[in-house]
Structures are given as C-alpha cells and as structure tokens.
N, C-alpha and C positions, 0 to 999 in steps of 0.2 A: 356622192363623194366618189373619187376615183380610187380604184383598188389596184394592188400590185399583181394580183394573180386572178386569172380566169380559168374556169374548169370546162372541159369538153364534156357536155352532158348529152345523154344520160351517162352517169358514171358506171353503174352496174345495172344491166337490164333485168327485169322480172325479179327484183328484190324489193319487197315492201318493208316498212317499219325499220329502216336501216339504222344501225348503231356502229359508229366508228370511234375507237378509243386509241389515243396515242400513248404508248407506254414509254417508260424510262429507257428501254432498250433501243429506242429510235424507230420502232416499227409501229405502223398503224394496223390495228386489229379490227376486223369487220365481221359482223353477223347481221342477219336479217331474216324475215319470214320468206320461205321459199314457196312457190305457187302450189306445191303439193301438200303443204302444211304437215309434212310427215317426218321431218328431221331438223336438226340444228347443225349448221355449217359454220366454220370459222376459217377466215383467210387472213393473210397479213402481207404488207408491202412496206417498202421504205418511203413511199410517197402516197398521197391520197390518190393520184392518178394511177399509180401502180396497182391499186386494188382491183381495177378492171380485169387485168389479165392474171391476177394471182390465183393459184390453184386452191379451191376450197377443200377443207378436210372435214369429214363428218364427225362431229363430236358426240352425237347422240341420236338415236332413232326412237320413234314412238313405239308403244306396245300394241299388240293386237286387240286387247280388251283392257278395261279398267280406266282409272282416272287420267291416265297418260296415253290415251289411245286415239285421240282425234284433235284436229285443228291446233297444231303446235304453232303458237303465235309469238311474234315480237321478242325474240331473244335479245338480251343485252349481255355483253361481256365486261366484267369489272375486275380490277386487281385490288384486293383488300388484305392488308396485313400479311403480305408475302404469298398469297394464294390467289388463283383465278376462280372467278365465280361467273356462272351464266344464270341469269334470271329469265324465266319464260312462263308462258301460260299454256295450259293444256286442258282438254275436255274429255269426257267419257263418250260423247256422241256429237255428231254434226247437227243433230236435231235441235230445234229451239223450243222453249216453253214460254208462252206469252211474249214472244219476240226476243227472248234472252237465251244466249248460249249458257252452258254450265261450266265455264272455265274456272279453274283455280290456279294459283301461282306456285311455282316450284323453283328449286335451286340445284345447280350442279356445281361441284368443286373439283379443281385440278391443282395438284401441288407442283407440277412440272414448271420450270422457268419459262418454257415455251408451250403455250396452251394448245398448239397444233400437235404436240406430242403428249406422252403420258396418258393417264386414264381419268375420265370424268366420273365422279362418284355422286350418286343421287343423295342430296341432303334432305329431301322430302318437301312437303308443302309448307309454304309460309302461312301460318295460321293468323287470321285476323278476328275481329270481334264477331263477325258473322260468317256463316257458311252460305255464301251467295256468289254470284257472278263476279269474278275478280281477275284483273289482268294488268299488263303494261307496267310492271314494277321497274323502278330505277332506284339507285342508291347514290348518296353523296356524303362526304364527311365535312363537318364544320365545327371548329373549336374543339376538336378531339372527340366529337360525337358522330356516330354512324347513323344516318337517317335513311328511311325507306319511304318512297312516294309511290302511290299506286292508284289505280282506278277500280271502283267497286260499286255494286248495286246495294243501296240501303233498302231493305225490304219495307221500311216504313214510309218511304216517300216516293213520289213518281219519278220516272226517268230511268235511263239505262245505267249510267255510271257517273260518279262524282270522284273528285281527287282527295286523297287522304295522305297524311304524314304521320310517322311514328318514329321513335327511336328504336334502335336494334341492340340487343345484348350480344349477338354475334351475327354473321352475315346471312343467317337463315331463320332468325328468331326475333320477333317484335317484343318490345317491352314498354310498359307504361301507357300513357294516353295515346289514343288514336284520334286525330283531329281532321275533320273535313275542312279543306281549305278552298275548295271550288265546287260549285254545282251549276249545271246549265241554267242560266237566268236570262240571257239575251236571246233574241230571235235567231241570231246566226249560230247559236250553239244547239238549236233544237230542230233543225231541218231534217226530216226523215226520222231521226232518233234524237233524244235528249242525251247528249254525250259530252263528257269531259274525260279524255284518256290520253295515253301516250306522252306522259310528262318527261321533260328533259331539263336538267339543271345547269345553270351558268352563273358563276360567281364573279362579279366584276364591279368596280367602282363603288365599293361599300354596300353593295346590294346583292341579294340573291334573286335571280330571275328563274322562273319555271315556265317554260313554254308547254303548251298542251294542244291537243287536237279536239275538234268539236264537229258535231253533226254526222250525217251518214257518210259512208266511204266513197260516195260518187263525187261529182264535181262540186258538191256543197261542202265537202270536207275542207277545213281551214284550221288555222292556228291562232290561239289566244296566248295571253301572257299574264302571269302573276308576278308580283314584286313584293319583296320584304326587305327591310333594313337588316344588314348583317349582324347588328347588335340586338335585334329584337328576339322575343321568344318565338321560335319557329313553330312551336306546338300550340300557339295561340292563334286561332283563326283570324283575329283582328289584326294580326301582324301582316296579313297578306291582302294586297289590293289587286283587283282584276282590271285590266285595260278594257274599256267599254266596247272597243271595236276589235275585229280580228286583225292580227298583225301580219298575216300571210295568207293569201287566198288565191283562188282561181284567177288567172289572167288570160283573157281571150286573145289579147294582142300578141302575147308571147307563146300562145298555144299550150299553156300549162293548166291542167285541171285537177282539182282536189289535192293540192299540196298539203303535206302534213306528216305526222308521226316522225318527228325529227330527232336528231342528236346534234351535239356541238363538238367540234374538235378544233385543233390549232394547226395551221399549216407550217411548212418549213420556214416561212418568212415571219412567223409569229402572229399572223392574222387569225382572228376567229373565223371559223368556217361552219356554215349551216349545212348539215346533211339531212336530206328529206326525200320522201317519195312523191311522185305525181304521175298522172297519165298525160299523154299528149293528144287525147281526144275526149270529147264530152259524152257522146252517146255510148251506153253500155248495154249489151244484150244480157238479160238475166241478172242475177244477184252480183253486185259489184265486188263482193268478197271473192268471187270465183273467177273474176276477170284477172288474168295474170300480169297485166301490163302496167302495174305500178312500178316504175323504174326508180332506182336510187339516183339522186342528183346532189350536186355540191355547188355552193357558191359562197363567196366571202361575205361575212356578216359586217355590216357597217355599224357605226355608233353615232348617236345624236349628241349635240352639245351638252344636253342635260344628263349625259351618262347612261342613257337607256339604249338598248339595241335597236338598230334600224334594219329591219328585215328586207326592205325593198320589195321587189316583185320577183316571182320565180322566173329565172332567166330562160330565154329561148333555147331550144335544143340546137346544139352545134354538130352533133353526130346524127346521121340519118341511118 
C-alpha cells in the first residue's frame, strides 16, 4: 500500500529498544537504551523527525552498587493519571548465571507537566510472582483497567523469557492473576536464546495487538504478534493467539538486520508508525549486546484488509 509519509532512517543513531510516545501536548517523547547502559535519557520534539536533533535530558543515572547498578535497559515513558512514569530494567551485575542476567523491573515517577523538567522519584521494584530475570515492561489501559505486560523467566520451565500480563492497582504495583500469554514455541523464537520480550501494545479495529521480539539480539532478532479480541478476558491465556510466522525480520535486500524491540506511535497525518531498532550489517564482533549500532528507525505501519497490521519489511537506510 502507498503511504503519505516516509522517514529518513536511521532516525536516532545508537539508540536501541526505542520508545516514542505522543502526548496530548503535541510533543513526541523519546527514550531508549543508550550504549553505555548507565542512564535514562528523555527527549522531545514536535515531530517524529525532530527527535533526531532534540537535546536529551538525563532523567536518572545508575548506582555504583546494588540492584540498580548495571545494564540499565529498555526504558519506556508513559503518562498515567496525570503523572509521568518511566519503566525500565536494571541489574546488580553484568555477569550472567546459566546464560541469564539478573535484571528486575523498576519505576520512576515525575509530577511535572513536562517530564524533561521536575524530579524523578524512584517508586521501587515491580514485584511479580517470582524473583527471577524480568525486563521490558510496558503498560496500557483498556476499559478503565491499567494492565502491565512484561518478559520474565519462569524458573520451572526452559527458556530465557516468556510474556506475562497482569492488572495493576497503581502504576508500580501488580494485583491479581499473572498470566503467561506467550512462550517461545516456534523455531524463529528460539535461535540463540528462547526469548519472547519487548512487548508493545496497539489497539485497533476491535482487537488488541501485542508485538514482541524473539531470539538472540543479532541478525536473528525478529518480531512476532499476539492478538486478542477487545471484548475478551485479557487475563485468560486462551484469549491470545500468536501469529505462526515472524511479522518483521531481517531483510538482506534493504540491508536491515535484527529489527525489533519496537513501539508504536501516530504521526502528524494520523498514520500509525512503527518505531524499532536494527543494525545495517550482519556480522558482529563479540557479544551483540555490546555492539552499539542498533539504531532507532521509523516507518509507517500498513493495515491489511482483515484489520490486522501489515509490518512490511524494514526500509532501506536513506541517511548514510
């Protein structure tokens, strides 16, 4: 399908796990993992393209020791009930145990109308049913209920991380059932590591879509899609169906490798926009987590006649 808007990619260089949120004030707010994994930055602009040159403000820095001292990953900024919240993951150490990091999930709060100002208060760890590797939290509201979706290791089953959903009693506290809605089951979800992570929520056409990322963070990284009817019980695992194929993946022809960990926003024309990271080369020296060149990219999201999103292929870089 033809689109009205094309973006000059990369949008923001060396920013992985990108999150873009369009607020009612007309600004686009952006945060992402920085290559140093040592701080959380927020920037804003009046257009998506404007985020490239927008000056980042440091909202928070890691500690020297303790549970908030290493690998600050995948921040997301949300506006809930009149306050700003940043969800992120942090670890005690960069070391792994049986291939797993020791991340837990945390929340910051800011009461300022402009989150580039004011102070960020630590609201603590988001506690789940287990004390285990957990990361990549997102939130969304539906029918007056605040939901939390995240990735976590279940100590009782193989694999690195599954996706879970729970209701929240406030923006930093889970309540009630915690339901697993996705686990790596297809081969494309289990290359290098068995991973479902990086959830992002899109509500359209009577359905709730959750995109997620799978496999190792090299060129095998790709995106899958969960779908539920908007009238279903979102805490019932049976309400969610997983598309059997990846919906967004490496494209050699366009030179995009390992696209994933996306967010969704809406541009000035009212079009849905896919924000994601990818590299523009395949071969990586060393651990891909410490290769800094996962750049933030943007492209218009298409829609199929059946009302499901058409991700297409990651577009070719237009900025060198």
